[in-house]
N, C-alpha and C positions, 0 to 999 in steps of 0.2 A: 302472454299478454298480461296476466295477473301480476308478474314480476315488474313490468314496466309501470303499471299504475301504482304499485307499492313504492318504487323508486321516485316517481313523480311526487307522490304525496310526501315522502321523506324530504326531498329537496325543498319543496314549497314550505314545509314546516320549519326547516333549517333557516331559510331566508326570512320568514316571518319572525322567528326568534331573534336572529341577528338584528333585524330592523327595530324590534321592540326594545331590545337591550340597549342599542345605540341611542335611540330617541329617548330613553328613560334617563340617560346620563345628562347632567348639567341642566336639566329643566325643573329642578326642585327649588321651589322658593318657599321660605318659611315666613316671610312677613310681606306686607304690602310694599311695593316699590315706589320710590319717588326720587326726585332729582334735586338735591340741595344746591348743586352748582348753578342751577337755573331756577331759583326761587321756588323750589319744591313742587314743580309741576310733575305730572306723571309721565313715565316713559311711553313711547308710542311707536308704531311701525314707521320706518323711514326707508322705504324701498329705493329711493334715489340717492342715498349716501354715496359720495364719491371717495371718502376716506373712512377708515374705521368700519369698512363694510360688513365685518362679522357681526355688527350690532344692528343690521338692517331690520331684522324682525321685531326688535324692541330696543329703542334707543332714547337716551336722554337728550341727545344733541340734534340739531338741524344742520343742513348743508351750509347755510349762510354763516352760522355760528362757528362751525368748524373752520371755514375759510378765514374768518377773522382771527381765531386762536392761532392757526398754523402760520398765518402771515406775520405774526408777531414773534415767531421763533427764529432766531438768527442761525444761518447755516454755520457749521463747524468746520474749521480747517482739519484735515487729516481724517475726517469721518468717512469710513467706507460704507458700502451698501448695508452690511450686516448691522453696523452701528446705527445708521439712520433708521433702519427698520425697527430696531429695538426701541429707539427713542420715539418713533412713531407710535408703537404699541403703548408705550408709557403715556403719552399725551392723549391717547384715546380714552383715558379714564373718564373724560367728560361725557362720553357717549354711553358708558356702561349703565344698564338699568339697575345695577346693584350698588350704585353710587352711595346711597345712604348708609351702607356698611363701612365705607372708608373715607368719606369726605364729610367732615364735621367741623363746625366752627371755622369755615373757610380754610381748613387744613387738610392736606392729602396725606393719608397714611398708605405707604407702599410696602408691599411684602418684601422682606430681605432677600428672598429668592430672586424676585424681579430686579432688585437693585444689583444683585450679583451678576445677573445676566447682562445688564447694561454695562457694568464695570468691565466684564470679560470681553464684550463685543466692541467697546469703545476705548480700549486700553491705549490705542495710538492716536486717538483724537486730540487735538490740541486746544488748550485753553490758555490764552495769553502766551502762546508759543511753547507751552510746557505739556508734554503728554500726560493724559489722565492717570496712567499707571504710576506716574511720579507724584501726582498730587493727592491721589486717594489710594490707600492701601487695600480697600475692599468696597464692595457695593454699598454697605451701610454708610460709610464715610461720604461717598458720592451723594447719596440721597439726603443725608443730613446737610450737606453743603448747599443743596437746592431748597432747603427749608421743608423737606418732607419728613414726617414722622415715619418710623419703620417698626415692623412687627413681623413675627413668624407667620407664615401662611396658615398654619394649622389653627390659629386663633380665629380665622375667618373674618377678621375686621380690617383687612388691608386689601389694597388693589394688587392683584396677581395676574399680569398679562401672560404669564407662562401658562395659565389655564387655557387661554385662547389658542396658544401654539400646540398644546397637547390635544385640545379638542379638534383642531384641524388635522393633526396626525391620526387621531382615532377615526375621523371621518374618512380619511384616505385609506386607512387599513380596513375599515368596515366595507367600503366600496370595492376594494380588491377582493376580499373574502367572498362577498356577494357575487361578484363577476365570476370568480373561480367556481363557485358552487353552481352558478347558472351554466357556465361552460361545461363543467363536469356532468351536470344533468343532461345537457343537450348532447354531449358526446355519448353518454351511456344510452339515452333514449334513441339517438340515431342509430347506434349499433344494434340495439335490440330490435328496432324497426326493420333494419336490414335483415337481421336473423329471421324476423317473422315473415318477410317477403319470400326469403328462400326457404 
């Protein structure tokens, strides 16, 4: 029985550590957040966001504003689902609570890495009948053509929607690890319980 209690405590501690490590990532803010795209108001919880939902806990945008912004974007010929998803992530910058880091003087600064993701995923999308891959040799050219400034992500002063994608992947991985640990605990605990009965 003492072995079972030791295993239980070990798995509970492991799950707690994984939970704390995961929740510690991405929650670090160094300065007060405000939303220059929306006259410097403060970001706030928006639990009913229908788009850009990863910003529900703290967003600069409101549903009504998003509806107007996205209704003004024209659909692109030849854009597949991956391309449209990447563009959606890009235009969700208006919801980011970190907006003051990359939206200054009415100008958006996009991380080169995010521009490259869009360039790769939208290579077959058409602009005036010409595929993007023929119009732009890389993501930086694409972003420059949209009048966005570009910068390396390491500088921390640009919009990097790849962080959202990585955060989602990390969330899925952490959930899988926790579920595996819980399953392993239950399997071992159940096995030891059966041994104790016999």
